Every structure is written in C-alpha cells, then in structure tokens.
matplotlib code that plots the C-alpha trace (Angstrom):
import matplotlib.pyplot as plt

x = [4.3, 1.0, -1.5, -4.2, -1.9, -1.1, -4.8, -5.5, -2.7, -3.8, -7.4, -6.2, -4.1, -7.1, -9.3, -6.8, -6.6, -9.1, -9.4, -10.7, -14.0, -12.6, -16.1, -16.3, -12.8, -12.4, -8.9, -7.7, -4.1, -2.4, 1.3, 2.0, 0.0, -2.8, -5.9, -8.1, -11.7, -14.7, -16.1, -14.6, -15.8, -12.6, -9.4, -7.4, -9.1, -8.1, -4.5, -4.5, -5.7, -3.0, -0.3, -1.5, -1.5, 2.0, 3.4, 2.2, 5.0, 4.8, 3.1, 5.0, 2.6, -0.8, -3.5, -5.7, -9.0, -10.9, -13.4, -14.1, -17.8, -19.5, -22.3, -25.6, -25.4, -22.2, -21.0, -20.4, -16.9, -18.0, -19.1, -15.8, -13.8, -15.7, -15.4, -11.7, -11.1, -13.1, -11.0, -7.7, -8.9, -9.3, -6.0, -3.3, -0.5, -1.3, -1.3, -4.3, -3.2, -0.2, -2.2, -4.3, -7.1, -8.6, -11.3, -12.3, -14.6, -13.8, -10.0, -8.2, -5.0, -3.1, -0.5, 1.5, 4.7, 5.1, 8.1, 8.0, 7.3, 4.9, 2.7, 2.5, 1.6, -1.1, -2.6, -2.8, -4.1, -6.7, -7.8, -8.1, -10.5, -13.0, -16.1, -16.4, -12.6, -11.6, -7.9, -5.3, -2.5, -0.1, 2.1, 2.9, 6.5, 8.8, 10.7, 14.4, 16.0, 18.3, 21.9, 23.1, 25.4, 28.2, 27.6, 30.1, 32.8, 32.5, 35.5, 36.0, 35.6, 38.3, 39.2, 38.4, 36.8, 39.9, 42.8, 43.2, 44.1, 47.9, 49.7, 52.0]
y = [4.0, 2.7, 1.2, 3.6, 6.6, 5.0, 4.5, 8.1, 9.4, 7.2, 8.4, 12.0, 11.5, 9.9, 12.9, 15.4, 13.6, 15.4, 12.4, 10.1, 9.8, 8.8, 8.2, 4.9, 3.6, 1.8, 1.6, -1.1, -1.4, -4.4, -4.3, -1.6, -3.4, -1.2, -2.8, -0.7, -1.9, -0.5, 0.2, 2.8, 3.8, 3.5, 1.6, 4.9, 5.6, 2.1, 2.7, 6.3, 5.1, 2.5, 5.0, 7.5, 4.9, 3.7, 7.2, 7.5, 7.3, 4.0, 2.0, -1.2, -2.7, -2.2, -4.9, -3.2, -4.9, -2.1, -3.2, -1.3, -1.0, 1.1, 3.2, 2.3, -0.6, -2.5, -1.9, -4.9, -5.7, -4.4, -1.1, -0.8, -1.5, 1.1, 3.7, 3.0, 3.3, 6.6, 7.9, 6.9, 8.5, 11.8, 11.5, 13.1, 11.6, 8.0, 6.9, 4.6, 2.6, 1.3, 0.1, -3.0, -3.3, -6.5, -6.5, -9.6, -9.4, -5.7, -6.3, -4.4, -5.6, -3.1, -4.3, -2.9, -0.9, 2.8, 5.1, 6.8, 5.8, 8.7, 7.2, 3.9, 5.8, 7.9, 4.8, 3.0, 6.1, 6.6, 2.9, 3.1, 6.1, 4.3, 3.4, -0.4, -1.1, -3.3, -3.3, -2.7, -4.9, -2.8, -5.0, -2.2, -2.4, 0.5, 0.7, 0.4, 3.5, 3.0, 3.9, 7.1, 6.2, 8.4, 9.4, 7.9, 10.3, 12.5, 13.1, 10.7, 11.8, 14.3, 15.3, 18.7, 18.7, 20.2, 18.9, 15.3, 14.5, 14.5, 12.1, 14.1]
z = [3.3, 4.5, 2.0, 3.2, 2.3, -1.1, -1.8, -0.9, -3.2, -6.1, -5.7, -5.6, -8.8, -10.6, -9.5, -10.9, -14.3, -16.6, -19.0, -16.3, -14.5, -11.1, -9.7, -11.6, -10.6, -7.3, -5.8, -3.5, -2.2, -0.6, 0.3, -2.4, -5.1, -6.4, -7.9, -10.2, -10.7, -12.4, -15.9, -18.2, -21.7, -23.7, -23.7, -23.5, -20.1, -18.9, -19.8, -18.5, -15.1, -15.0, -16.0, -13.4, -10.6, -11.6, -11.1, -7.5, -4.9, -3.0, -5.8, -6.6, -9.1, -10.6, -11.3, -13.9, -13.6, -15.3, -17.9, -21.1, -21.7, -24.2, -22.9, -24.5, -27.0, -27.5, -31.1, -33.3, -34.6, -38.0, -36.5, -34.5, -37.6, -39.7, -37.0, -36.7, -40.5, -40.4, -37.5, -39.2, -42.5, -40.8, -38.9, -41.1, -39.0, -40.1, -43.7, -43.7, -46.8, -44.8, -41.8, -41.6, -39.0, -37.6, -34.9, -33.0, -29.9, -29.5, -29.6, -32.3, -34.0, -36.0, -38.5, -41.4, -41.9, -41.2, -41.3, -37.9, -34.3, -33.8, -36.6, -34.7, -31.5, -33.2, -34.8, -31.4, -29.6, -32.3, -32.0, -28.2, -28.4, -30.6, -28.6, -28.0, -28.3, -25.4, -26.2, -28.9, -30.0, -32.0, -34.3, -36.8, -37.8, -38.7, -42.0, -41.6, -43.2, -46.1, -45.4, -47.0, -49.8, -51.0, -54.6, -57.1, -58.0, -55.0, -52.7, -49.8, -46.2, -45.2, -48.7, -50.2, -53.7, -55.2, -53.1, -52.2, -48.6, -48.1, -45.8, -43.6]

ax = plt.figure().add_subplot(projection="3d")
ax.plot(x, y, z, "-o")
ax.set_aspect("equal")
plt.show()
C-alpha cells in the first residue's frame, strides 16, 4: 500500500472520530510509519488519535508527536491536582481514598491499590480528561483476591452432606 493511500485513510479515520478535532492534527507517512503532529487539548485526545491511526490498514507504527496544550492559560500543577481530585470525587467508579495523585509539570502519576481493573481504567481516563494534563502514568495496583476457603466441618468435594463418598 502506498504511503499516500495510508495518509488518506488515517486522515479519514481521524475525521470520523467524534472525540477528535482532525483539523489540528497533521499526518505524515513514510514507509508505513505514521507521524502525528499538532496541538490537542487533552491527553485523551492524544491517545485516541494514536489508537485510531494504529487501527488503519497498512500502518506499521505510529510516532505520536502530538502536544497537549490547554486552551487559554496553562493551569498550574496545583490546579490540575485539585481538578483531578474533584473529578475523581464525582466519579462513583473510583474510590478516591484508595488512589494517590501526584502532578509534576502537567504529568499525573496515579498510585494506590484498587480491587478491579475497570477502576484503574476509569481513574486513568478521568485524569486524561483534565485540562492541562500532558500525560498519565498509571501505577495503580490491583488487590490479589483471597482464595475461597472451605469452611471447617463441611463435606469435601464430591461428597454429599449426608453420605460420604464410597470407593467402588
């Protein structure tokens, strides 16, 4: 497949993606390697553009050079941290008291321990949507479930409660 065809297909896929402003994303292709350039307003947009490009037939790799820039004034790390805490507080999927947030130069690091993978994903997606966040490092761990223990005095596997298993 020619690079010009891949470029056309990537641009079309970006245009069809409602969460992206394709007008601010420049696409270049060289030997099947797509380079995305431009300014986007959130880290989620940056990752969505990358994901869309990777799913186009003929794309071998993506160099994501998109830059996250807040429109208007760039929020401080304190403002980003407060906005993220507020967003997580209103997100019923993520127990805020189990997630730690650190913001440095617009980059968010999430840590802590949660019970479910969907909670990790929601926390990361929530962080990526906060204005001013340039990237998210999700180091949240998942709790290892405790094994189910057989209550003492209950029948062993294969035995009925009233008749012990017979050897035939």
